[in-house]
C-alpha positions as CSV (number, residue, x, y, z in Angstrom):
1,M,-13.6,140.6,20.2
2,L,-14.7,137.4,18.5
3,W,-14.5,135.5,21.8
4,S,-16.8,138.1,23.5
5,I,-19.3,137.7,20.7
6,I,-19.2,133.9,21.0
7,K,-19.8,134.1,24.8
8,I,-22.8,136.5,24.3
9,V,-24.3,134.2,21.6
10,V,-23.8,131.1,23.8
11,F,-25.4,132.9,26.8
12,G,-28.4,134.0,24.7
13,A,-28.9,130.4,23.4
14,L,-28.9,129.0,27.0
15,V,-31.4,131.6,28.1
16,A,-33.6,130.8,25.1
17,A,-33.3,127.1,25.8
18,A,-34.3,127.5,29.4
19,A,-37.3,129.7,28.4
20,Y,-38.4,127.2,25.8
21,G,-38.1,124.4,28.4
22,A,-40.2,126.3,30.9
23,W,-42.8,127.1,28.3
24,F,-42.9,123.4,27.2
25,L,-43.4,122.3,30.8
26,L,-46.3,124.7,31.3
27,E,-48.0,123.6,28.2
28,L,-47.5,119.9,28.9
29,D,-50.6,118.0,30.0
30,G,-50.5,115.5,32.9
31,G,-48.3,115.6,36.0
32,V,-46.5,113.6,38.7
33,Q,-48.4,111.7,41.4
34,I,-46.6,110.7,44.6
35,V,-48.2,108.4,47.2
36,M,-46.3,108.0,50.5
37,A,-47.6,106.9,54.0
38,G,-51.2,107.2,53.0
39,Y,-50.7,110.6,51.5
40,E,-51.1,111.5,47.8
41,F,-49.4,114.4,46.1
42,N,-50.2,115.5,42.6
43,L,-47.5,117.8,41.0
44,S,-47.6,119.6,37.7
45,P,-44.6,119.1,35.4
46,M,-43.2,122.5,36.4
47,M,-43.6,121.8,40.1
48,A,-42.0,118.4,39.6
49,V,-38.9,119.9,38.0
50,I,-38.6,122.5,40.8
51,G,-39.0,119.9,43.4
52,L,-36.3,117.8,41.9
53,L,-33.9,120.7,41.9
54,L,-34.7,121.4,45.5
55,L,-34.1,117.8,46.4
56,V,-30.6,117.9,44.7
57,L,-29.8,121.1,46.6
58,A,-30.8,119.5,49.9
59,I,-28.7,116.4,49.3
60,W,-25.7,118.6,48.4
61,I,-26.1,120.7,51.7
62,F,-26.5,117.5,53.7
63,L,-23.2,116.1,52.3
64,K,-21.3,119.3,53.0
65,L,-22.6,119.3,56.6
66,A,-21.6,115.7,57.0
67,G,-18.1,116.5,55.6
68,L,-17.8,119.4,58.0
69,L,-18.8,117.2,60.9
70,I,-16.3,114.5,59.9
71,A,-13.5,117.2,59.5
72,V,-14.2,118.5,63.0
73,L,-14.0,115.0,64.4
74,K,-10.7,114.4,62.6
75,F,-9.3,117.7,63.8
76,I,-10.2,116.8,67.4
77,N,-8.6,113.4,66.8
78,G,-5.4,115.1,65.4
79,D,-5.7,114.0,61.8
80,E,-4.9,116.3,58.9
81,T,-7.8,118.5,57.8
82,A,-8.3,121.6,55.8
83,L,-8.0,123.5,59.1
84,S,-4.7,121.8,60.0
85,R,-3.5,122.4,56.4
86,Y,-4.1,126.1,56.8
87,F,-2.1,126.3,60.0
88,D,0.6,124.1,58.3
89,R,0.8,126.6,55.4
90,N,1.2,129.4,57.9
91,R,4.0,127.6,59.6
92,Q,5.7,126.9,56.3
93,E,5.6,130.5,55.3
94,K,7.2,131.6,58.5
95,G,9.8,128.8,58.2
96,Y,10.8,129.6,54.7
97,R,10.9,133.3,55.5
98,A,13.3,132.5,58.4
99,L,15.3,130.3,56.1
100,S,15.8,133.0,53.5
101,E,16.7,135.5,56.2
102,G,19.2,133.0,57.6
103,L,20.8,132.6,54.1
104,L,21.0,136.4,53.7
105,A,22.6,136.7,57.2
106,L,25.1,134.0,56.3
107,A,26.0,135.7,53.1
108,S,26.5,139.0,54.9
109,G,28.8,137.5,57.5
110,E,26.4,137.7,60.5
111,G,26.9,134.2,62.0
112,D,24.9,134.6,65.2
113,L,21.9,136.0,63.3
114,A,22.1,133.2,60.7
115,M,22.2,130.6,63.5
116,S,19.1,132.2,65.1
117,K,17.2,132.2,61.9
118,A,18.2,128.7,61.1
119,N,16.9,127.5,64.5
120,K,13.6,129.4,63.9
121,A,13.3,127.8,60.5
122,E,13.9,124.3,62.0
123,K,11.2,125.0,64.5
124,Y,8.6,125.8,61.8
125,L,9.7,123.5,59.0
126,K,10.9,120.4,60.8
127,K,13.3,119.7,57.8
128,P,16.9,119.4,59.2
129,A,18.2,118.7,55.7
130,L,17.5,122.4,54.9
131,T,18.5,124.0,58.1
132,N,21.5,122.0,59.4
133,L,23.8,123.2,56.8
134,I,23.1,126.8,57.5
135,T,23.5,126.1,61.2
136,A,26.8,124.4,60.7
137,Q,28.2,127.2,58.5
138,A,26.9,129.9,60.9
139,A,28.5,128.1,63.8
140,E,31.8,128.0,62.0
141,M,31.5,131.7,61.2
142,S,30.8,132.5,64.8
143,G,33.8,130.4,66.0
144,D,31.7,127.6,67.5
145,R,33.5,124.7,65.9
146,K,32.1,122.1,68.3
147,K,28.6,122.9,67.3
148,A,29.5,122.9,63.7
149,E,31.1,119.5,64.0
150,A,28.0,118.2,65.8
151,V,25.7,119.4,63.1
152,Y,28.0,117.9,60.4
153,K,27.8,114.6,62.2
154,R,24.0,114.8,62.2
155,L,24.1,115.3,58.4
156,L,25.9,112.0,58.1
157,K,22.8,110.1,59.2
158,N,20.8,111.1,56.2
159,E,21.7,109.7,52.8
160,N,20.7,112.9,51.1
161,T,23.0,115.1,53.2
162,R,25.8,112.5,53.9
163,F,28.2,114.1,51.3
164,V,27.7,117.6,52.7
165,G,28.5,116.3,56.2
166,L,31.6,114.5,55.0
167,R,32.8,117.6,53.1
168,G,32.3,119.8,56.1
169,L,34.1,117.5,58.5
170,M,37.0,117.0,56.0
171,R,37.5,120.8,55.7
172,Q,37.5,121.0,59.5
173,K,40.1,118.3,59.9
174,L,42.2,119.9,57.2
175,S,42.2,123.3,59.0
176,D,43.1,121.4,62.3
177,G,46.0,119.7,60.6
178,D,44.6,116.2,61.2
179,T,45.5,114.9,57.7
180,Q,45.0,111.2,58.5
181,T,41.3,111.7,59.4
182,A,40.9,114.1,56.6
183,L,42.3,111.5,54.2
184,K,39.7,108.9,55.3
185,L,36.9,111.4,55.0
186,A,38.1,112.5,51.6
187,K,38.1,108.9,50.3
188,T,34.6,108.3,51.6
189,A,33.4,111.6,50.0
190,F,35.1,110.7,46.7
191,A,33.4,107.4,46.7
192,L,30.0,109.2,47.0
193,K,30.7,111.9,44.4
194,P,33.8,111.1,42.3
195,K,33.0,114.1,40.0
196,H,33.3,116.7,42.7
197,G,36.4,118.8,41.9
198,E,37.1,120.1,45.4
199,V,37.1,116.6,46.9
200,Q,39.3,115.4,44.0
201,D,41.9,118.1,44.7
202,A,41.8,117.6,48.5
203,L,42.2,113.8,48.1
204,L,45.0,114.1,45.6
205,Q,46.9,116.5,47.8
206,L,46.5,114.3,50.9
207,Q,47.5,111.2,49.1
208,A,50.6,112.9,47.7
209,K,51.5,114.2,51.2
210,S,51.1,110.8,52.7
211,E,53.2,109.3,49.7
212,D,50.4,107.1,48.5
213,W,51.5,107.5,44.9
214,Q,49.4,104.6,43.5
215,G,46.2,106.1,45.1
216,A,47.2,109.5,43.9
217,R,47.6,108.2,40.3
218,E,44.1,106.7,40.5
219,T,42.6,110.0,41.7
220,L,44.5,111.8,38.9
221,N,43.0,109.5,36.3
222,A,39.5,110.2,37.8
223,K,40.1,113.9,37.3
224,L,41.0,113.3,33.7
225,K,38.0,111.0,33.2
226,Y,35.5,113.5,34.6
227,G,37.0,116.5,32.8
228,T,38.4,118.5,35.7
229,L,42.0,118.3,34.5
230,P,43.4,119.0,31.0
231,R,45.1,116.1,29.3
232,D,48.5,117.7,29.1
233,V,48.5,118.6,32.8
234,H,47.4,115.1,33.6
235,K,50.3,113.7,31.6
236,R,52.8,115.9,33.5
237,R,51.4,115.2,36.9
238,D,51.1,111.5,36.2
239,A,54.8,111.6,35.4
240,V,55.6,113.3,38.7
241,L,53.7,110.6,40.6
242,A,55.4,107.9,38.6
243,L,58.8,109.5,39.4
244,S,57.9,109.7,43.1
245,E,56.9,106.1,43.1
246,A,60.2,105.2,41.4
247,R,62.2,107.1,44.0
248,E,60.3,105.3,46.8
249,V,61.0,101.9,45.3
250,L,64.7,102.9,44.9
251,D,64.9,103.8,48.6
252,E,63.6,100.3,49.3
253,G,66.4,98.8,47.3
254,Q,64.4,97.4,44.5
255,S,66.6,98.6,41.7
256,I,64.9,96.9,38.8
257,E,61.4,98.1,39.7
258,A,62.8,101.6,40.3
259,R,64.5,101.6,36.9
260,E,61.3,100.6,35.2
261,A,59.2,103.2,37.0
262,A,61.8,105.9,36.2
263,I,61.7,105.0,32.5
264,E,57.9,105.1,32.6
265,A,58.0,108.6,34.3
266,N,60.4,109.8,31.6
267,R,58.2,108.4,28.9
268,L,55.2,110.3,30.3
269,S,57.1,113.6,30.5
270,P,60.5,113.7,28.8
271,D,61.1,117.3,29.9
272,L,60.8,116.5,33.7
273,V,64.5,116.8,34.7
274,P,64.4,114.5,37.8
275,A,62.7,111.8,35.8
276,A,65.3,112.1,33.0
277,V,68.1,112.0,35.5
278,L,66.7,108.8,37.2
279,A,65.9,107.1,33.9
280,A,69.4,107.9,32.5
281,R,71.1,106.5,35.6
282,G,68.9,103.4,35.2
283,Y,70.1,103.0,31.6
284,I,73.7,103.5,32.7
285,E,73.4,100.7,35.2
286,Q,72.1,98.5,32.4
287,G,75.0,99.5,30.2
288,S,72.7,101.2,27.7
289,K,74.8,104.3,27.2
290,R,73.0,105.2,23.9
291,Y,69.6,105.3,25.6
292,A,71.0,107.3,28.5
293,T,72.4,109.8,26.0
294,R,69.1,110.1,24.2
295,V,67.2,110.7,27.4
296,I,69.6,113.5,28.5
297,K,69.6,115.0,25.1
298,K,65.8,115.2,24.9
299,A,65.5,116.7,28.4
300,W,68.3,119.2,27.6
301,D,66.4,120.3,24.5
302,A,63.5,121.2,26.7
303,Q,65.5,122.9,29.5
304,P,69.3,122.9,30.2
305,H,70.0,121.9,33.8
306,P,73.2,121.1,35.7
307,D,71.8,117.8,36.9
308,L,71.5,116.7,33.3
309,A,75.1,117.7,32.7
310,A,76.2,115.7,35.7
311,V,74.5,112.6,34.6
312,F,75.8,113.1,31.0
313,A,79.3,113.1,32.5
314,E,78.6,109.8,34.4
315,I,78.0,108.1,31.1
316,E,81.8,108.1,30.5
317,P,83.4,108.7,33.9
318,D,87.0,107.9,32.9
319,E,87.3,110.1,29.7
320,T,89.9,112.9,29.5
321,P,88.9,116.5,29.7
322,D,89.4,117.0,26.0
323,K,87.3,114.0,25.0
324,R,84.6,115.1,27.5
325,L,84.5,118.6,26.0
326,K,84.2,117.0,22.5
327,R,81.4,114.7,23.7
328,F,79.5,117.5,25.4
329,N,79.3,119.4,22.1
330,K,76.1,117.5,21.6
331,L,74.6,119.5,24.4
332,L,76.5,122.8,23.9
333,R,75.2,123.2,20.4
334,V,71.6,123.3,21.8
335,H,70.6,126.6,23.3
336,P,74.1,128.2,22.9
337,D,72.9,131.5,24.4
338,N,71.4,129.8,27.5
339,R,73.0,130.7,30.8
340,E,73.5,127.1,31.8
341,T,75.1,126.3,28.5
342,K,77.6,129.1,28.9
343,L,78.5,128.1,32.4
344,L,78.8,124.4,31.5
345,E,81.2,125.2,28.6
346,A,83.3,127.4,30.8
347,E,83.6,124.7,33.4
348,L,84.6,122.2,30.7
349,H,87.3,124.5,29.4
350,I,88.6,125.0,33.0
351,A,88.8,121.2,33.4
352,A,90.8,121.1,30.2
353,E,93.0,124.0,31.5
354,D,92.1,126.2,28.5
355,F,91.4,129.4,30.6
356,P,91.2,131.9,27.8
357,A,88.5,129.7,26.1
358,A,86.7,129.5,29.5
359,R,86.7,133.3,29.7
360,R,85.3,133.6,26.2
361,A,82.6,131.0,27.0
362,L,81.6,132.8,30.1
363,G,81.2,136.1,28.3
364,D,79.8,138.9,30.3
365,L,77.9,136.8,32.9
366,A,80.3,137.7,35.7
367,E,79.8,141.4,35.1
368,G,76.3,141.8,33.5
369,D,74.3,139.1,35.3
370,P,76.5,137.7,38.2
371,D,75.6,134.9,40.5
372,A,77.7,132.7,42.8
373,R,78.5,130.1,40.2
374,A,79.5,132.6,37.5
375,L,81.7,134.5,39.9
376,T,83.3,131.3,41.2
377,I,84.1,130.3,37.6
378,M,85.6,133.7,37.0
379,A,87.8,133.2,40.1
380,A,89.0,129.9,38.7
381,V,89.8,131.5,35.4
382,E,91.8,134.3,37.1
383,R,93.7,131.7,39.1
384,G,94.4,129.6,36.0
385,E,95.7,132.7,34.1
386,G,98.1,133.5,37.0
387,A,96.3,136.4,38.7
388,S,97.3,137.3,42.2
389,D,95.7,135.8,45.3
390,A,94.1,139.2,46.0
391,V,92.3,139.2,42.6
392,V,91.0,135.6,43.1
393,K,89.9,136.4,46.6
394,G,88.1,139.5,45.3
395,W,86.0,137.3,42.9
396,L,85.3,134.8,45.7
397,A,84.2,137.5,48.0
398,R,81.8,138.8,45.4
399,A,80.5,135.2,45.0
400,L,79.8,135.1,48.7
401,S,77.3,137.9,48.6
402,A,75.9,137.2,45.0
403,P,72.6,135.5,44.3
404,R,72.7,131.7,44.3
405,G,71.3,131.4,40.8
406,P,68.5,129.1,39.6
407,Q,67.1,126.7,42.2
408,W,64.1,124.6,42.8
409,V,61.5,127.2,43.8
410,C,57.8,126.7,44.7
411,D,55.6,128.6,42.3
412,N,53.0,128.9,45.0
413,C,54.9,130.1,48.1
414,H,58.4,130.8,46.6
415,H,60.0,128.5,49.1
416,I,63.5,127.3,48.0
417,H,64.3,123.6,48.0
418,A,67.7,122.0,48.1
419,E,66.4,119.3,45.7
420,W,63.3,118.5,43.7
421,A,60.3,117.1,45.5
422,P,56.8,116.3,44.3
423,V,55.2,118.2,47.2
424,C,56.4,121.6,48.5
425,E,57.7,121.1,52.0
426,H,56.5,124.6,53.0
427,C,52.9,125.0,51.6
428,E,52.4,121.3,50.8
429,S,51.1,122.1,47.3
430,F,51.6,119.4,44.6
431,D,53.8,119.7,41.5
432,T,54.6,123.4,42.0
433,L,58.5,123.3,41.9
434,S,60.2,125.0,39.0
435,W,63.9,125.5,38.2
436,K,64.3,129.2,38.3
437,A,66.0,132.1,40.0
438,P,64.3,132.9,43.3
439,P,63.2,136.4,44.1
440,A,66.2,138.7,44.8
441,Q,66.9,139.2,48.5
442,A,69.4,141.7,50.0
443,V,72.3,140.0,51.8
444,S,73.1,141.7,55.1
445,T,75.3,140.2,57.9
446,A,77.1,141.4,60.9
447,T,80.5,140.9,59.1
448,G,79.5,143.1,56.2
449,V,79.7,140.6,53.3
450,E,78.9,143.3,50.7
451,M,82.1,145.1,51.8
452,L,84.5,142.1,51.3
453,P,85.4,142.9,47.7
454,L,86.3,146.4,48.6
455,I,88.4,145.3,51.6
456,V,90.3,142.7,49.5
457,G,90.9,145.4,46.8
458,T,92.2,147.8,49.4
459,I,94.5,145.3,50.9
460,E,95.8,144.6,47.4
461,D,96.4,148.2,46.7
462,K,98.2,148.9,50.0
463,S,100.5,145.9,49.6
464,V,101.4,147.0,46.1
465,D,102.1,150.6,47.2
466,Q,104.1,149.4,50.2
467,H,106.1,147.0,48.1
468,E,106.8,149.8,45.5
469,E,107.8,152.2,48.3
470,T,110.2,149.7,49.8
471,E,111.8,149.1,46.5
472,A,112.1,152.8,45.9
473,E,113.8,153.4,49.2
474,A,116.2,150.5,48.6
475,D,117.1,152.0,45.2
476,V,117.8,155.4,46.8
477,L,119.9,153.8,49.5
478,D,121.9,151.8,47.0
479,A,122.5,155.0,45.0
480,E,123.7,156.8,48.0
481,I,126.1,154.0,49.0
482,V,127.5,153.9,45.4
483,E,127.9,157.7,45.5
484,D,129.6,157.6,48.8
485,D,132.0,154.9,47.6
486,G,132.8,156.9,44.6
487,N,133.6,160.0,46.6
488,K,135.8,158.0,48.9
489,S,137.8,156.5,46.0
490,E,138.3,160.0,44.4
491,E,139.6,161.4,47.7
492,S,142.0,158.4,48.1
493,S,143.3,158.9,44.5
494,E,144.0,162.6,45.0
495,K,146.0,161.8,48.1
């Protein structure tokens, strides 16, 4: 409201000032005399002012006409003008409309339509940095991989789109299985954008697959530096890479370097079983039994494992079974209810020929949670306690069809490995192997493995019955012979 009042007051003041100026000019004496080309013009003050305004208007119109003429000449010459800018704006509107429609078609899975819209946008916009990516993705969606590859290669020529082209080509080579080329592309892309998480993961996986452990550790450090990997996960995976590097050095016969690398891997992740095993064996070779014991003990505290027990036995290879059992109490006291602890204790008692103690250590594993190892131990216990062959064979037959127990299983694809590896041999994922029981699978063979315990039991029952029947018949026959001999002797005495 106040602003409206101010505008009205200002407008009234301007009108009043204009009226006062006109009145002042009318009342003013004198005038303006103009002499030109022999002509003389006398103008009153009011006429002089009006003439000046008309002159300014004429100059303005002349300048506009001159600008229009110059614009027409530039348009004819091909230079940019207001007219050309109008047509350019029209083309840009059409191009951006086609670009947005192409993006929508790409999002909805219509590859052919997206490619058509991208070509139309390129025709109007002349900006390949905007349209080539849509064209490449639309070509991939439509199955035209050659066109997509050609577009990605065009993107490499522009510094602004070089990374996009490298990433697209890398993904294509990965899907084709060309890991060597993909590795080179991943390294180049990583050099351009080291913070890119997808490129980091792809490069790390490719380096691990090609056993470039040093390069993989550098990539892993970059992931930690740029915040794409938690510190605890980095520490674990760095230990895995250090262990892999140690095993590679060990294969080359450089025992000292391998020992140092294994100790470094164990230091980074003491609960990594393969690292603890390799480090402990390195200490054993050095004669440092105390350090080897400490490494195994620390790893056993994290997770009992048969490989740890095997290396712990290697510390004193010539000890008696009783002394070994006594020394292993350091491990048996930890996690006494763990399955591996029970199985290990039972095996140690069997080695010491204390079969009742082995049965007590095994507990109900053979019946409540059986696997091949528990059932085999039970067969050994039965054999040690003097059971018949049929009983022992019955336990072994059950072990044949029982689950194998914990193994190195990939968390990603559940593939079972005979031994630990940094990369899954099936899905090629990095650091996904865990020591656990694989998913249960039904055992079915042509020989009927699941029927073996019943068959063995039946054989045992029949042999016992037949033996008892034979003994009974022999007793009856002996009785009859004795009775006949008695009758004959009575008859001879009467005579």
